[in-house]
KEKE-3310 file (N, C-alpha, C; in steps of 0.2 Angstrom, whole numbers, plus 5000, padded with zeros to 4 digits):
npx = (4769:4786:4790:4781:4780:4786:4796:4814:4830:4839:4840:4836:4840:4839:4847:4846:4855:4857:4855:4845:4839:4848:4840:4835:4846:4847:4833:4830:4840:4831:4819:4823:4828:4814:4808:4815:4811:4797:4796:4801:4791:4779:4768:4763:4772:4783:4794:4795:4788:4800:4809:4817:4819:4821:4830:4832:4840:4837:4833:4835:4826:4814:4811:4811:4800:4791:4791:4787:4775:4759:4744:4728:4722:4730:4743:4761:4763:4769:4775:4790:4795:4787:4793:4806:4796:4789:4800:4803:4790:4788:4800:4805:4796:4799:4812:4812:4819:4819:4824:4836:4842:4845:4857:4872:4869:4858:4861:4868:4858:4842:4838:4836:4840:4828:4809:4805:4789:4781:4785:4782:4769:4766:4771:4761:4749:4752:4753:4747:4739:4746:4756:4775:4774:4764:4769:4773:4783:4798:4804:4819:4824:4834:4836:4844:4844:4844:4843:4847:4859:4860:4860:4842:4835:4821:4810:4800:4799:4804:4795:4784:4784:4786:4776:4781:4789:4783:4780:4772:4774:4775:4778:4793:4799:4799:4809:4819:4825:4829:4840:4853:4856:4848:4835:4824:4824:4816:4801:4792:4778:4775:4764:4757:4741:4732:4737:4746:4759:4771:4784:4795:4802:4816:4824:4836:4844:4846:4857:4866:4870:4870:4872:4872:4862:4865:4873:4867:4853:4858:4864:4853:4848:4858:4859:4845:4847:4856:4849:4841:4828:4813:4808:4820:4827:4825:4837:4852:4866:4879:4878:4885:4878:4869:4864:4857:4862:4857:4865:4862:4868:4868:4876:4891:4905:4918:4928:4929:4937:4934:4940:4956:4971:4980:4969:4959:4964:4967:4955:4938:4926:4913:4917:4919:4904:4899:4903:4909:4897:4895:4895:4904:4908:4897:4897:4910:4907:4896:4899:4909:4905:4897:4907:4914:4906:4901:4914:4916:4905:4910:4921:4916:4909:4916:4923:4915:4915:4906:4904:4898:4883:4883:4879:4885:4881:4887:4891:4903:4907:4901:4898:4896:4882:4875:4879:4874:4862:4850:4846:4834:4832:4822:4832:4843:4838:4833:4846:4850:4845:4847:4860:4857:4852:4865:4872:4867:4874:4887:4903:4902:4907:4921:4925:4939:4949:4960:4962:4948:4940:4929:4933:4933:4929:4938:4936:4921:4903:4892:4882:4870:4868:4872:4859:4851:4855:4854:4840:4836:4842:4830:4820:4821:4823:4811:4801:4806:4803:4790:4785:4787)
npy = (5550:5546:5538:5544:5557:5568:5572:5564:5569:5568:5551:5546:5536:5527:5517:5502:5496:5477:5469:5466:5469:5479:5487:5499:5510:5515:5518:5528:5540:5538:5544:5558:5562:5563:5570:5582:5584:5586:5599:5606:5604:5600:5593:5580:5575:5560:5546:5539:5549:5553:5545:5536:5521:5512:5501:5487:5476:5459:5466:5477:5477:5476:5489:5495:5490:5494:5507:5510:5500:5500:5508:5507:5519:5522:5527:5527:5513:5514:5531:5537:5541:5531:5519:5515:5514:5502:5492:5492:5487:5474:5468:5462:5448:5442:5438:5432:5432:5420:5410:5410:5405:5393:5394:5390:5377:5377:5382:5369:5359:5355:5363:5383:5395:5403:5401:5407:5411:5421:5432:5428:5428:5441:5447:5443:5448:5464:5465:5456:5452:5459:5463:5463:5472:5481:5491:5510:5516:5512:5495:5486:5470:5460:5442:5425:5410:5394:5381:5384:5391:5404:5422:5429:5441:5454:5465:5479:5485:5473:5464:5470:5466:5453:5440:5428:5433:5442:5442:5439:5451:5449:5435:5441:5448:5439:5431:5438:5440:5430:5425:5413:5401:5408:5413:5402:5395:5399:5395:5395:5397:5404:5408:5409:5419:5411:5399:5391:5391:5389:5394:5389:5395:5395:5401:5412:5424:5440:5445:5436:5437:5453:5463:5475:5484:5495:5494:5487:5494:5505:5500:5494:5505:5511:5501:5501:5515:5512:5503:5511:5510:5511:5518:5526:5529:5542:5549:5557:5549:5557:5567:5578:5575:5562:5552:5553:5547:5539:5528:5520:5511:5499:5498:5491:5481:5485:5490:5483:5472:5457:5447:5437:5432:5421:5416:5411:5403:5391:5386:5377:5370:5371:5383:5394:5397:5397:5404:5408:5415:5423:5424:5421:5421:5425:5437:5444:5440:5448:5460:5464:5464:5476:5487:5484:5487:5501:5505:5505:5513:5525:5526:5528:5540:5549:5549:5552:5567:5569:5567:5574:5570:5557:5550:5540:5533:5526:5518:5511:5509:5499:5489:5477:5472:5479:5478:5466:5456:5451:5452:5458:5465:5478:5488:5484:5490:5501:5508:5506:5515:5527:5527:5528:5542:5548:5546:5556:5568:5566:5567:5568:5550:5542:5524:5518:5508:5501:5500:5497:5502:5516:5533:5550:5564:5577:5593:5591:5589:5587:5573:5576:5590:5585:5577:5584:5592:5584:5582:5595:5593:5583:5588:5599:5593:5585:5596:5601:5590:5591:5602:5601)
npz = (5583:5583:5569:5562:5557:5544:5532:5537:5541:5550:5560:5574:5589:5601:5615:5625:5638:5644:5660:5671:5686:5688:5678:5682:5683:5670:5669:5678:5672:5659:5664:5668:5656:5651:5658:5653:5640:5641:5648:5638:5625:5633:5643:5638:5631:5628:5627:5617:5606:5601:5597:5583:5582:5597:5603:5614:5626:5634:5651:5647:5635:5641:5645:5634:5628:5638:5634:5622:5617:5615:5623:5629:5625:5612:5616:5625:5635:5646:5655:5655:5669:5677:5676:5686:5696:5692:5692:5705:5712:5703:5703:5717:5713:5703:5704:5718:5733:5741:5733:5734:5745:5743:5739:5729:5727:5717:5706:5701:5700:5699:5689:5682:5691:5693:5692:5683:5680:5685:5678:5664:5668:5670:5659:5651:5656:5654:5640:5633:5618:5609:5596:5589:5578:5580:5589:5595:5589:5582:5587:5591:5598:5604:5603:5606:5598:5604:5599:5585:5585:5584:5584:5584:5580:5584:5576:5574:5560:5554:5557:5551:5538:5538:5543:5551:5557:5567:5580:5597:5607:5620:5622:5616:5626:5637:5630:5628:5640:5646:5655:5655:5666:5677:5672:5664:5645:5634:5624:5607:5596:5579:5567:5551:5547:5542:5544:5538:5538:5549:5561:5573:5589:5599:5612:5621:5631:5626:5628:5626:5613:5610:5621:5621:5611:5603:5590:5583:5578:5572:5561:5555:5552:5543:5533:5527:5521:5513:5505:5498:5503:5513:5528:5532:5521:5516:5526:5524:5523:5521:5528:5543:5553:5553:5560:5578:5594:5606:5621:5633:5647:5662:5670:5679:5687:5687:5694:5704:5703:5700:5697:5692:5682:5690:5697:5688:5680:5687:5686:5685:5673:5680:5689:5681:5677:5688:5702:5719:5722:5710:5692:5683:5668:5662:5665:5660:5646:5645:5647:5640:5625:5627:5629:5617:5608:5612:5608:5595:5590:5594:5589:5576:5577:5578:5568:5558:5563:5572:5585:5597:5594:5597:5613:5626:5641:5656:5672:5678:5691:5701:5715:5726:5731:5722:5711:5704:5696:5700:5714:5724:5734:5744:5750:5740:5728:5730:5734:5720:5713:5718:5714:5701:5702:5706:5695:5685:5691:5690:5679:5661:5652:5644:5637:5640:5629:5634:5647:5648:5657:5661:5658:5663:5653:5649:5654:5654:5651:5665:5666:5667:5662:5649:5643:5642:5636:5625:5623:5619:5606:5600:5602:5592:5583:5581:5579:5567:5557:5559:5552:5540)
capx = (4776:4793:4789:4775:4782:4788:4805:4818:4837:4842:4839:4836:4842:4839:4848:4846:4857:4854:4858:4841:4837:4851:4838:4833:4848:4845:4826:4831:4841:4824:4814:4825:4826:4808:4806:4818:4807:4792:4797:4801:4785:4772:4768:4761:4778:4784:4801:4792:4788:4806:4815:4814:4821:4822:4833:4834:4843:4835:4828:4834:4820:4808:4811:4810:4794:4786:4790:4786:4770:4753:4739:4721:4721:4737:4749:4764:4760:4772:4779:4797:4794:4784:4797:4806:4789:4788:4807:4799:4784:4789:4807:4804:4791:4802:4818:4810:4824:4819:4826:4845:4843:4850:4865:4876:4866:4852:4864:4871:4853:4835:4836:4838:4837:4820:4807:4799:4781:4778:4788:4779:4762:4765:4770:4755:4745:4751:4754:4741:4742:4749:4762:4781:4774:4761:4773:4771:4790:4800:4810:4824:4824:4837:4837:4847:4842:4848:4843:4849:4866:4862:4855:4835:4833:4814:4812:4795:4801:4804:4787:4779:4786:4787:4772:4782:4793:4778:4779:4769:4778:4776:4784:4800:4800:4803:4813:4825:4827:4830:4847:4854:4856:4845:4828:4822:4825:4808:4798:4784:4778:4771:4761:4753:4735:4727:4739:4750:4765:4773:4791:4797:4809:4820:4827:4836:4842:4849:4864:4872:4872:4870:4870:4872:4860:4865:4875:4859:4848:4865:4863:4847:4845:4862:4855:4839:4848:4862:4846:4835:4822:4809:4808:4825:4829:4827:4840:4858:4872:4886:4879:4889:4872:4864:4861:4858:4862:4858:4865:4861:4871:4865:4882:4897:4909:4925:4934:4930:4941:4933:4944:4964:4972:4982:4964:4955:4969:4964:4948:4933:4922:4908:4920:4918:4898:4897:4911:4907:4891:4896:4892:4911:4909:4890:4899:4915:4906:4891:4904:4915:4901:4894:4912:4917:4900:4904:4921:4914:4901:4912:4924:4912:4906:4923:4927:4912:4917:4899:4905:4892:4877:4884:4880:4885:4882:4887:4893:4908:4911:4897:4900:4892:4874:4873:4881:4870:4856:4844:4846:4830:4829:4821:4837:4847:4833:4833:4852:4852:4839:4853:4866:4857:4852:4871:4875:4866:4877:4893:4905:4902:4915:4921:4928:4947:4949:4968:4959:4942:4936:4926:4936:4929:4929:4944:4930:4915:4898:4888:4879:4861:4868:4871:4853:4847:4857:4850:4834:4836:4842:4828:4815:4823:4821:4804:4799:4807:4799:4780:4785:4788)
capy = (5545:5547:5535:5545:5562:5570:5568:5566:5572:5564:5547:5544:5530:5525:5510:5501:5487:5471:5469:5462:5474:5488:5493:5505:5516:5520:5520:5536:5543:5541:5550:5563:5566:5564:5579:5587:5585:5589:5606:5609:5600:5598:5585:5575:5571:5554:5545:5536:5551:5558:5541:5531:5515:5510:5496:5485:5469:5458:5470:5485:5476:5476:5495:5497:5489:5499:5515:5509:5497:5507:5508:5507:5526:5520:5531:5523:5510:5518:5535:5535:5542:5524:5513:5512:5511:5496:5488:5492:5483:5468:5464:5455:5444:5441:5436:5428:5430:5414:5406:5412:5402:5386:5396:5387:5369:5379:5381:5362:5356:5358:5372:5388:5399:5407:5399:5413:5411:5427:5436:5425:5429:5449:5451:5442:5453:5469:5464:5451:5449:5463:5460:5468:5475:5486:5496:5516:5518:5505:5493:5480:5466:5454:5435:5419:5404:5388:5377:5386:5392:5410:5427:5430:5449:5455:5472:5482:5483:5467:5459:5472:5462:5445:5437:5423:5437:5446:5439:5443:5456:5446:5431:5442:5450:5434:5428:5443:5441:5422:5424:5407:5401:5413:5411:5397:5397:5401:5394:5400:5398:5410:5406:5415:5421:5405:5394:5387:5392:5390:5395:5389:5398:5393:5407:5413:5432:5441:5447:5431:5439:5460:5464:5482:5485:5499:5494:5484:5500:5509:5493:5495:5513:5511:5497:5504:5521:5509:5499:5518:5507:5509:5524:5531:5532:5548:5551:5557:5547:5562:5572:5576:5573:5559:5549:5555:5540:5538:5522:5519:5505:5497:5497:5486:5484:5483:5492:5477:5468:5451:5441:5437:5425:5416:5412:5407:5398:5384:5385:5371:5373:5376:5389:5398:5398:5400:5404:5413:5419:5427:5422:5425:5421:5429:5443:5444:5442:5454:5468:5464:5465:5482:5489:5483:5492:5507:5508:5505:5518:5530:5527:5529:5545:5552:5550:5560:5572:5570:5565:5575:5566:5550:5548:5534:5534:5520:5517:5504:5507:5495:5486:5473:5468:5484:5474:5458:5456:5448:5455:5462:5467:5485:5490:5484:5490:5509:5509:5506:5521:5533:5527:5533:5550:5551:5546:5562:5573:5565:5572:5565:5547:5536:5518:5516:5500:5500:5498:5492:5508:5523:5540:5556:5569:5584:5599:5587:5592:5583:5569:5579:5593:5581:5575:5591:5596:5578:5582:5599:5591:5579:5592:5602:5586:5584:5598:5601:5587:5594:5606:5598)
capz = (5586:5580:5563:5558:5553:5537:5530:5541:5540:5556:5562:5581:5590:5609:5615:5633:5638:5648:5668:5677:5692:5686:5674:5687:5680:5664:5672:5680:5665:5654:5668:5667:5649:5647:5661:5651:5633:5643:5648:5630:5622:5634:5648:5634:5628:5628:5624:5611:5602:5598:5594:5577:5584:5604:5604:5621:5628:5641:5656:5643:5630:5643:5646:5627:5627:5639:5632:5614:5616:5616:5629:5626:5619:5609:5619:5627:5640:5652:5656:5658:5678:5680:5673:5692:5700:5688:5694:5712:5711:5701:5703:5719:5712:5697:5708:5723:5736:5745:5729:5735:5749:5741:5736:5723:5723:5713:5700:5699:5702:5698:5683:5682:5699:5696:5688:5678:5680:5686:5671:5659:5670:5670:5650:5646:5658:5652:5634:5628:5611:5604:5592:5587:5574:5583:5593:5594:5586:5579:5593:5591:5603:5601:5607:5604:5598:5608:5594:5579:5587:5582:5584:5583:5579:5582:5575:5571:5554:5550:5559:5548:5532:5539:5547:5555:5564:5569:5587:5603:5611:5628:5619:5616:5633:5641:5628:5628:5648:5648:5657:5658:5673:5682:5670:5658:5640:5630:5617:5606:5589:5577:5563:5546:5548:5537:5549:5534:5539:5557:5564:5581:5591:5606:5614:5629:5632:5619:5629:5623:5607:5608:5628:5620:5605:5598:5584:5578:5578:5567:5555:5551:5549:5537:5529:5524:5519:5508:5500:5496:5506:5520:5532:5533:5514:5515:5529:5519:5527:5519:5533:5548:5559:5549:5567:5585:5595:5615:5623:5642:5651:5666:5677:5677:5693:5684:5699:5711:5698:5705:5693:5690:5678:5693:5701:5683:5678:5689:5686:5682:5670:5683:5691:5676:5676:5695:5707:5725:5720:5703:5685:5677:5660:5660:5668:5655:5639:5643:5647:5634:5619:5629:5627:5609:5603:5611:5606:5586:5588:5596:5581:5570:5577:5577:5561:5553:5566:5574:5590:5600:5592:5602:5620:5630:5650:5658:5677:5681:5697:5703:5719:5731:5728:5716:5704:5701:5693:5702:5722:5723:5741:5744:5751:5736:5723:5732:5731:5713:5710:5721:5709:5695:5704:5709:5689:5683:5693:5685:5672:5655:5652:5638:5638:5638:5629:5635:5652:5650:5663:5659:5661:5662:5648:5651:5652:5650:5656:5668:5662:5667:5656:5642:5642:5644:5628:5619:5623:5614:5599:5598:5601:5587:5575:5579:5576:5560:5554:5559:5549:5532)
cpx = (4781:4793:4785:4776:4786:4796:4810:4825:4842:4838:4839:4835:4843:4840:4849:4849:4855:4857:4852:4840:4842:4847:4836:4838:4848:4837:4827:4833:4835:4822:4819:4825:4819:4807:4808:4813:4800:4791:4799:4794:4779:4771:4764:4766:4780:4790:4800:4793:4794:4809:4812:4814:4824:4825:4835:4835:4839:4831:4829:4827:4814:4807:4807:4803:4788:4787:4786:4779:4764:4746:4733:4721:4726:4744:4754:4761:4763:4776:4785:4797:4792:4789:4799:4801:4790:4792:4803:4796:4785:4794:4808:4800:4795:4808:4817:4815:4825:4822:4835:4846:4848:4856:4867:4871:4861:4855:4866:4863:4848:4833:4840:4836:4832:4817:4803:4792:4780:4779:4782:4770:4761:4769:4764:4749:4744:4751:4748:4745:4745:4757:4769:4779:4767:4765:4772:4778:4793:4805:4813:4825:4828:4836:4842:4845:4846:4849:4847:4857:4867:4858:4848:4832:4827:4814:4804:4794:4801:4796:4783:4779:4784:4784:4774:4787:4790:4774:4776:4774:4779:4781:4792:4802:4803:4807:4821:4829:4829:4838:4848:4858:4850:4836:4828:4823:4815:4806:4792:4785:4775:4770:4757:4746:4730:4731:4744:4758:4766:4781:4792:4805:4810:4823:4829:4838:4847:4854:4869:4873:4874:4869:4870:4870:4861:4867:4870:4855:4854:4864:4858:4845:4852:4862:4851:4841:4854:4857:4841:4828:4821:4809:4814:4831:4833:4835:4847:4864:4879:4883:4882:4884:4867:4861:4863:4856:4862:4859:4866:4864:4868:4870:4886:4899:4917:4930:4935:4935:4941:4938:4951:4965:4975:4976:4961:4959:4968:4957:4944:4930:4914:4911:4918:4909:4897:4903:4908:4902:4891:4895:4898:4910:4903:4894:4905:4911:4902:4893:4907:4912:4898:4900:4914:4913:4902:4909:4920:4912:4905:4917:4920:4911:4911:4925:4922:4911:4910:4899:4899:4886:4877:4883:4878:4885:4881:4890:4897:4912:4905:4900:4895:4887:4871:4873:4878:4865:4850:4844:4842:4826:4828:4826:4841:4843:4833:4841:4853:4848:4844:4859:4863:4854:4860:4873:4875:4873:4886:4895:4903:4909:4913:4925:4935:4948:4956:4967:4953:4938:4934:4930:4933:4931:4932:4935:4924:4910:4895:4885:4870:4862:4867:4866:4848:4849:4853:4843:4831:4837:4836:4821:4815:4820:4814:4800:4802:4804:4792:4781:4785:4782)
cpy = (5546:5546:5539:5553:5561:5567:5571:5566:5568:5557:5547:5538:5530:5519:5511:5496:5482:5473:5468:5470:5480:5491:5499:5511:5518:5522:5528:5540:5544:5544:5557:5567:5567:5570:5584:5591:5588:5596:5610:5610:5601:5593:5580:5571:5566:5552:5542:5541:5556:5552:5536:5525:5516:5503:5493:5477:5466:5465:5478:5483:5476:5484:5498:5495:5492:5505:5515:5507:5502:5504:5508:5515:5526:5527:5527:5521:5514:5523:5533:5534:5535:5518:5510:5511:5501:5491:5487:5486:5474:5464:5460:5449:5440:5437:5436:5429:5424:5409:5405:5407:5395:5388:5392:5380:5373:5379:5374:5358:5359:5363:5376:5391:5403:5402:5402:5414:5417:5434:5434:5428:5438:5451:5450:5446:5461:5471:5460:5450:5454:5461:5466:5473:5482:5492:5505:5520:5512:5502:5486:5478:5461:5448:5431:5412:5399:5382:5376:5390:5399:5416:5425:5438:5451:5463:5473:5482:5477:5462:5464:5468:5455:5444:5431:5427:5441:5443:5442:5448:5452:5440:5433:5444:5443:5430:5430:5442:5434:5421:5416:5407:5403:5412:5404:5399:5396:5398:5394:5398:5401:5406:5413:5414:5414:5400:5387:5384:5394:5390:5393:5393:5395:5396:5409:5423:5435:5445:5441:5435:5448:5461:5472:5483:5488:5501:5491:5489:5504:5504:5494:5499:5513:5507:5500:5511:5517:5506:5504:5514:5510:5519:5529:5529:5538:5554:5551:5556:5551:5565:5570:5574:5568:5555:5553:5549:5541:5531:5522:5512:5505:5497:5492:5486:5481:5486:5488:5473:5461:5445:5441:5434:5421:5411:5408:5402:5391:5381:5379:5373:5374:5381:5395:5399:5399:5399:5412:5416:5424:5422:5423:5424:5425:5436:5447:5445:5447:5461:5467:5466:5473:5485:5491:5487:5498:5510:5509:5510:5524:5533:5529:5537:5552:5554:5553:5565:5575:5568:5567:5571:5559:5551:5542:5536:5529:5522:5514:5505:5505:5493:5482:5472:5472:5482:5467:5460:5454:5448:5461:5464:5475:5489:5490:5489:5499:5511:5510:5513:5528:5532:5531:5541:5552:5550:5553:5567:5571:5566:5564:5560:5543:5531:5520:5508:5498:5496:5496:5498:5512:5529:5546:5560:5575:5588:5596:5590:5586:5579:5573:5583:5590:5579:5579:5594:5591:5580:5589:5598:5586:5583:5597:5598:5587:5590:5602:5598:5588:5597:5606:5593)
cpz = (5581:5571:5561:5554:5547:5536:5534:5538:5543:5558:5569:5585:5599:5610:5623:5634:5642:5655:5671:5681:5690:5681:5677:5687:5677:5663:5673:5676:5662:5659:5668:5661:5647:5652:5657:5644:5636:5643:5643:5625:5626:5639:5644:5634:5631:5623:5617:5604:5597:5594:5588:5578:5594:5604:5613:5622:5634:5646:5651:5635:5634:5645:5640:5626:5630:5638:5624:5614:5618:5620:5625:5621:5615:5610:5623:5634:5645:5650:5658:5667:5680:5679:5680:5698:5699:5693:5703:5716:5710:5702:5708:5717:5706:5699:5715:5728:5740:5740:5730:5741:5748:5738:5729:5721:5718:5706:5696:5698:5703:5693:5685:5689:5701:5689:5683:5675:5682:5680:5666:5661:5669:5661:5648:5650:5656:5643:5628:5622:5605:5601:5592:5582:5575:5588:5590:5589:5585:5586:5589:5597:5602:5607:5604:5604:5597:5601:5585:5581:5584:5583:5582:5585:5579:5583:5573:5564:5549:5551:5555:5540:5531:5543:5553:5561:5567:5576:5592:5605:5619:5628:5619:5622:5636:5636:5628:5636:5651:5649:5659:5663:5679:5679:5667:5650:5637:5623:5615:5598:5586:5570:5559:5548:5545:5540:5546:5535:5546:5558:5571:5582:5598:5608:5621:5627:5628:5622:5626:5615:5607:5614:5626:5613:5602:5591:5579:5575:5573:5562:5551:5548:5542:5532:5524:5519:5512:5502:5495:5498:5512:5523:5532:5527:5514:5521:5523:5523:5524:5524:5539:5553:5557:5554:5572:5588:5603:5617:5631:5644:5657:5673:5676:5685:5691:5689:5704:5709:5704:5703:5691:5687:5684:5696:5694:5680:5681:5690:5683:5678:5674:5688:5689:5674:5684:5699:5713:5724:5714:5698:5681:5671:5659:5661:5663:5650:5638:5643:5639:5627:5620:5625:5619:5607:5605:5608:5598:5586:5589:5590:5576:5570:5577:5571:5556:5557:5569:5582:5596:5599:5594:5608:5624:5636:5653:5666:5678:5685:5702:5708:5723:5726:5723:5711:5702:5700:5695:5711:5723:5730:5742:5744:5744:5729:5724:5731:5723:5710:5712:5715:5702:5695:5703:5700:5686:5684:5690:5680:5666:5655:5646:5640:5637:5636:5632:5643:5654:5654:5659:5663:5659:5656:5650:5648:5650:5654:5659:5664:5662:5661:5648:5640:5642:5636:5623:5618:5620:5606:5597:5598:5594:5581:5575:5578:5569:5555:5551:5554:5540:5529)
residu = (MET:ALA:THR:GLY:PHE:GLY:LYS:ARG:LYS:VAL:ALA:THR:VAL:LEU:SER:ILE:ASP:GLY:GLY:GLY:ILE:ARG:GLY:ILE:ILE:PRO:GLY:SER:LEU:LEU:ALA:PHE:LEU:GLU:SER:LYS:LEU:GLN:GLU:LEU:ASP:GLY:ALA:GLN:ALA:ARG:ILE:ALA:ASP:TYR:PHE:ASP:ILE:ILE:ALA:GLY:THR:SER:THR:GLY:GLY:LEU:VAL:ALA:THR:MET:LEU:ALA:ALA:PRO:ASN:LYS:GLU:ASN:ARG:PRO:LEU:TYR:ALA:ALA:LYS:ASP:ILE:ASN:ASP:PHE:TYR:PHE:GLU:HIS:SER:PRO:LYS:ILE:PHE:PRO:GLN:LYS:SER:ASN:LEU:LEU:GLY:PRO:LEU:SER:VAL:PHE:PHE:GLY:GLY:PRO:LYS:TYR:ASP:GLY:LYS:TYR:LEU:ARG:SER:LEU:THR:ASN:ASN:LEU:LEU:GLY:ASP:LYS:THR:VAL:ALA:GLN:THR:LEU:THR:ASN:VAL:ILE:LEU:PRO:THR:PHE:ASP:VAL:LYS:LEU:LEU:GLN:PRO:VAL:ILE:PHE:SER:THR:ILE:GLU:GLY:LYS:THR:ASP:VAL:LEU:LYS:ASN:ALA:ARG:LEU:ALA:ASP:ILE:CYS:VAL:ALA:THR:SER:ALA:ALA:PRO:THR:TYR:LEU:PRO:ALA:HIS:PHE:PHE:THR:THR:LYS:ASP:PRO:ASN:GLY:THR:SER:THR:ARG:ASP:PHE:ASP:LEU:VAL:ASP:GLY:ALA:VAL:ALA:ALA:ASN:ASN:PRO:ALA:LEU:LEU:ALA:ILE:SER:GLU:ILE:ARG:ASN:GLN:ILE:ARG:MET:HIS:THR:GLY:GLU:PHE:ALA:ASP:VAL:ASP:PRO:THR:GLN:ARG:LYS:GLY:MET:LEU:VAL:LEU:SER:LEU:GLY:THR:GLY:GLU:ALA:LYS:TYR:GLU:GLU:LYS:TYR:ASN:ALA:PRO:THR:THR:ALA:ASN:TRP:SER:MET:ILE:ASN:TRP:VAL:TYR:ASN:SER:GLY:LYS:THR:PRO:LEU:ILE:ASP:MET:PHE:SER:SER:ALA:ILE:SER:ASP:MET:VAL:ASP:TYR:HIS:ILE:SER:THR:LEU:PHE:GLN:SER:MET:ASP:SER:LYS:GLU:TYR:TYR:LEU:ARG:ILE:GLN:ASP:ASP:LYS:LEU:ASN:GLY:ASP:ALA:ALA:SER:VAL:ASP:ILE:ALA:THR:THR:GLN:ASN:LEU:GLN:ARG:LEU:LYS:GLU:ILE:GLY:ALA:GLU:LEU:LEU:LYS:LYS:THR:GLU:SER:ARG:VAL:ASN:LEU:ASP:THR:GLY:LYS:TYR:GLU:GLU:ILE:GLU:ARG:GLY:ARG:THR:ASN:GLU:GLU:ALA:LEU:ALA:HIS:PHE:ALA:LEU:LEU:LEU:SER:ASN:GLU:ARG:LYS:ASN:ARG:GLN:THR:LYS)
# end
């Protein structure tokens, strides 16, 4: 596993945004990346073997857990190529389309749109009592505590040192996915082995705080470097390539331009929560958080003259059902899979903070070529560690 190697000079990070069923899009990208790693290092290569930290929010948290949680052979629970099969099998049961028949009434009456029972049962069956401290490489999974009004970040590193933060992965997955209006908030309690200390959690979707969790992972690494403690203490922050970061979005619908000032100026509180089948407030803050994180990290890596060590792949041209988080029809799931395949063929892009839209990099590679190069960097770093 990535965390078991010798002295590291480069810390490797994978980050996966939130986005409901749109997790199929990064699922397609990860399947391609893992296939390239297998071409370099053999058929048994898995994503978790190469990344020191896998951070994921909401649906990205589910993917991160699938990639990093151990199976009975102490290997990753899922290969990357199987992630999309997981979405096709389980999404229609997590988001049963009969729930959509109530339309806007389900938002105003009777609780969240979906009851979340299937997701809770699924995560319990898959993960049992495995805790965040038991993952094969470090994970970072953000949530938000509605009682304390503050983010609660679960991580392997903290789970190993704080027993009350060493929660069950099943509970964390349900919590980080509990999108307001869509799924119910999740309550659970942790306790120490003696049962003398406990901690309660009242959690909703991590996208409330960090829809793009890449910055959380980078902050963890930089903090350990600064403190000269932990497994990243050996990383030299003065190096041009001290970190290697892959950040995967789940797609956005910026070109639809669904909202405008003259219309929203007259909205009531209800309209901000639900309007014509859309959830404006959720759409806006999740996009804002993701883009600001991308902008911050891009600036950081460019200032260190190491922009090739940060790769962000995002598609902001989604439209219609493909832009939803929960329309889990076979047709829409298949369309998302196609979008992921098409995204591999597109040219690398970078967000323009003036327009908010992603623009192709002049003379840029395709995302497929960029991921193949990223796989080579990961493979070389892994080999370097194994020889030390």
